[in-house]
C-alpha positions as a Markdown table, in Angstrom:
| # | Residue | x | y | z |
|---|---|---|---|---|
| 1 | Pro | -0.2 | -0.2 | -0.4 |
| 2 | Met | 2.6 | 2.5 | 0.8 |
| 3 | Val | 4.0 | 2.5 | -3.0 |
| 4 | Glu | 0.3 | 2.9 | -4.0 |
| 5 | Trp | 0.5 | 6.0 | -1.8 |
| 6 | His | 3.3 | 6.8 | -3.3 |
| 7 | Ala | 2.4 | 7.0 | -6.2 |
| 8 | Arg | -0.9 | 8.7 | -5.9 |
| 9 | Ala | 0.7 | 11.2 | -3.8 |
| 10 | Cys | 3.8 | 12.3 | -5.4 |
| 11 | Gly | 3.9 | 10.9 | -8.9 |
| 12 | Gly | 0.6 | 12.1 | -9.8 |
| 13 | Lys | -1.0 | 8.4 | -10.3 |
| 14 | Thr | -4.6 | 7.8 | -9.8 |
| 15 | Glu | -4.9 | 3.9 | -10.8 |
| 16 | Thr | -2.4 | 1.7 | -9.1 |
| 17 | Trp | -4.8 | -1.6 | -10.1 |
| 18 | Phe | -5.0 | -3.7 | -7.3 |
| 19 | Asn | -2.4 | -5.6 | -4.9 |
| 20 | Gly | 0.4 | -3.9 | -6.6 |
| 21 | Arg | -0.6 | -5.6 | -10.2 |
| 22 | Phe | 1.5 | -3.8 | -12.9 |
| 23 | Ile | 3.3 | -2.3 | -10.5 |
| 24 | Glu | 6.1 | -1.6 | -12.7 |
| 25 | Gln | 4.0 | 0.4 | -15.2 |
| 26 | Trp | 2.7 | 2.8 | -12.3 |
| 27 | Ala | 5.7 | 2.8 | -9.4 |
| 28 | Asp | 8.7 | 5.4 | -9.4 |
| 29 | Glu | 11.7 | 4.5 | -10.9 |
| 30 | Lys | 13.2 | 4.7 | -7.5 |
| 31 | Ala | 10.1 | 2.5 | -5.9 |
| 32 | Leu | 11.0 | 0.0 | -8.0 |
| 33 | Arg | 14.6 | -0.5 | -7.5 |
| 34 | Ala | 14.0 | -0.3 | -3.8 |
| 35 | Leu | 11.7 | -3.1 | -3.8 |
| 36 | Tyr | 14.5 | -5.2 | -6.2 |
| 37 | Asp | 17.0 | -4.4 | -3.4 |
| 38 | Ala | 15.1 | -5.7 | -1.1 |
| 39 | Ser | 14.9 | -9.6 | -2.7 |
| 40 | Ala | 16.8 | -11.8 | -0.8 |
| 41 | Arg | 18.7 | -14.9 | -2.0 |
| 42 | Tyr | 19.2 | -17.6 | -0.4 |
| 43 | Asp | 21.4 | -17.3 | 2.5 |
| 44 | Ala | 21.3 | -16.0 | 6.1 |
| 45 | Ala | 23.2 | -13.3 | 5.4 |
| 46 | Asp | 20.9 | -12.1 | 2.1 |
| 47 | Val | 17.9 | -12.4 | 4.0 |
| 48 | Ala | 19.3 | -9.9 | 7.0 |
| 49 | Arg | 20.3 | -8.0 | 4.3 |
| 50 | Ala | 17.2 | -8.1 | 2.3 |
| 51 | Leu | 15.4 | -7.3 | 5.6 |
| 52 | His | 17.5 | -4.1 | 6.2 |
| 53 | Glu | 17.0 | -2.8 | 2.7 |
| 54 | Ala | 13.2 | -3.4 | 2.8 |
| 55 | Gly | 13.1 | -0.9 | 5.9 |
| 56 | Ala | 15.2 | 1.8 | 3.8 |
| 57 | Ala | 12.6 | 1.2 | 1.2 |
| 58 | Phe | 9.8 | 1.8 | 3.3 |
| 59 | Arg | 10.9 | 4.6 | 5.0 |
| 60 | Gly | 12.4 | 6.3 | 2.1 |
| 61 | Ile | 8.9 | 5.8 | -0.1 |
| 62 | Ala | 6.9 | 6.9 | 3.4 |
| 63 | Leu | 8.9 | 10.0 | 4.2 |
| 64 | Glu | 8.7 | 11.5 | 0.6 |
| 65 | Thr | 5.1 | 10.1 | 0.8 |
| 66 | Ala | 4.5 | 12.1 | 4.6 |
| 67 | Ala | 6.0 | 15.2 | 2.9 |
| 68 | Ala | 4.0 | 15.0 | -0.1 |
| 69 | Leu | 0.6 | 15.1 | 1.9 |
| 70 | Asp | 1.7 | 17.4 | 4.9 |
| 71 | Phe | 1.9 | 14.8 | 7.3 |
| 72 | Ser | 3.7 | 13.7 | 10.0 |
| 73 | Tyr | 6.4 | 10.2 | 9.9 |
| 74 | Pro | 6.4 | 8.8 | 13.2 |
| 75 | His | 10.1 | 9.1 | 13.2 |
| 76 | Asp | 10.4 | 7.7 | 17.0 |
| 77 | Ala | 8.6 | 4.5 | 16.3 |
| 78 | Asp | 10.9 | 3.9 | 12.9 |
| 79 | Ala | 13.7 | 4.5 | 15.6 |
| 80 | Asn | 12.2 | 1.7 | 17.6 |
| 81 | Ile | 11.6 | -0.4 | 15.2 |
| 82 | Ser | 15.3 | -0.1 | 13.5 |
| 83 | Ala | 16.6 | -0.4 | 16.5 |
| 84 | Trp | 15.1 | -3.7 | 17.3 |
| 85 | Leu | 15.7 | -5.4 | 13.8 |
| 86 | Asn | 19.1 | -4.2 | 14.4 |
| 87 | Val | 19.3 | -7.2 | 17.7 |
| 88 | Gly | 21.3 | -10.5 | 17.4 |
């Protein structure tokens, strides 16, 4: 949903299909690249890397969307979740 909101708020797209269908046709190039980078291969180290990439992708897209809609971003919640993910 965040990529859909981002496309509508920042990219002026009104049709984002359902559940990300045809995402490559309506999503921002930067968002698509971030999603690609958040894909993991089949080993533990890469799964951890992909998890952190996914968090960074969501954060970047959410920050832009919040700014475009004049919403406040929950920085404290973001920091708490990021700290929790960095444990272990």
